[in-house]
C-alpha positions in Angstrom: 13.5 -29.6 -0.4 15.8 -29.3 -3.3 15.3 -27.8 -6.4 15.5 -30.1 -9.1 17.9 -28.3 -11.2 21.2 -27.1 -9.1 20.4 -30.0 -6.4 20.9 -26.8 -4.2 18.5 -27.7 -0.6 16.4 -25.4 0.2 13.7 -23.7 2.9 10.9 -26.4 2.8 7.3 -25.0 0.8 9.7 -22.6 -1.2 8.1 -21.6 -5.3 11.8 -21.0 -6.5 15.1 -21.8 -5.5 17.3 -19.2 -4.0 20.4 -20.3 -5.6 19.2 -20.5 -9.0 15.1 -18.0 -9.0 13.6 -21.7 -10.8 10.3 -22.3 -10.1 10.2 -25.4 -8.0 6.9 -25.5 -8.8 4.8 -28.1 -11.3 3.5 -24.4 -12.7 4.9 -21.0 -11.7 2.4 -18.6 -10.2 0.6 -16.6 -12.9 1.5 -12.4 -12.7 -0.4 -10.7 -14.4 0.4 -6.9 -16.0 -1.9 -4.4 -13.4 -1.1 -0.8 -12.1 -0.8 -0.8 -8.5 -3.6 0.2 -6.2 -1.0 1.1 -3.5 2.1 2.5 -2.9 1.8 4.5 -6.0 2.9 8.0 -6.6 1.0 8.9 -10.3 -0.8 6.0 -11.7 0.9 2.5 -10.3 2.9 1.7 -13.4 5.9 1.3 -11.5 4.6 -0.4 -8.4 3.1 -2.6 -10.9 6.2 -3.2 -13.0 8.3 -3.6 -9.5 5.3 -6.6 -8.2 5.0 -8.2 -11.7 9.2 -8.2 -12.3 9.5 -8.9 -8.8 12.3 -6.0 -8.8 12.4 -2.9 -6.7 9.8 -0.4 -7.4 12.9 2.6 -7.0 14.8 0.8 -9.5 12.0 1.0 -11.8 10.9 4.6 -11.2 14.6 5.6 -11.5 14.1 3.8 -15.0 11.5 5.9 -16.0 13.4 9.2 -15.0 16.2 8.4 -17.0 14.5 7.2 -19.7 13.0 11.3 -19.3 15.8 12.6 -19.1 17.6 10.9 -22.1 15.1 11.5 -24.7 11.3 11.6 -23.2 10.0 7.9 -25.2 10.3 7.3 -20.8 7.2 9.4 -20.5 5.2 8.1 -24.0 5.5 4.8 -23.2 4.6 5.2 -19.3 1.2 7.1 -20.6 0.9 4.4 -23.1 1.7 1.9 -19.8 -0.9 3.7 -17.3 -3.7 3.6 -20.5 -3.1 -0.5 -21.2 -2.4 -1.9 -18.1 -5.5 -2.2 -15.8 -5.5 -1.7 -12.1 -5.1 -4.2 -9.9 -8.7 -5.9 -8.4 -10.0 -4.9 -5.3 -9.7 -8.0 -2.8 -12.3 -9.1 -1.1 -12.5 -10.2 2.9 -13.1 -14.0 2.8 -16.3 -13.8 4.4 -18.1 -12.2 1.2 -16.9 -15.0 -1.2 -19.6 -17.3 -2.1 -19.5 -21.3 -0.3 -18.7 -23.9 -2.4 -21.4 -26.3 -3.1 -21.8 -29.4 0.4 -22.2 -32.6 -0.3 -20.7 -35.3 -2.5 -20.1 -34.4 -7.2 -23.4 -35.3 -9.1 -23.3 -38.0 -11.5 -23.1 -37.8 -14.8 -25.1 -40.4 -16.4 -23.0 -42.3 -19.5 -23.6 -42.0 -23.1 -23.5 -45.1 -25.0 
């Protein structure tokens, strides 16, 4: 698959270019700001931010730690995000999801 921006050849089915990191799909995937349920140390804020932005969780935790040591504003930001960010939803097994309706879609009567 060729990137439309930098013309670099990428792996088949890739959604982002390995060279310029631009999206190669029509609509990039939607990522929400949620706190992680797994792999968290205190409230999941750092893990949630690392999942959202695609950076290492250790880097986010280090940034919070340095900001706490350099003035204390990192603690305020962390607590505010703990309150504001919802927890990520539980993943349901595929067998519990309702099946789509079978058969053709119903026809609507046209007005006019």
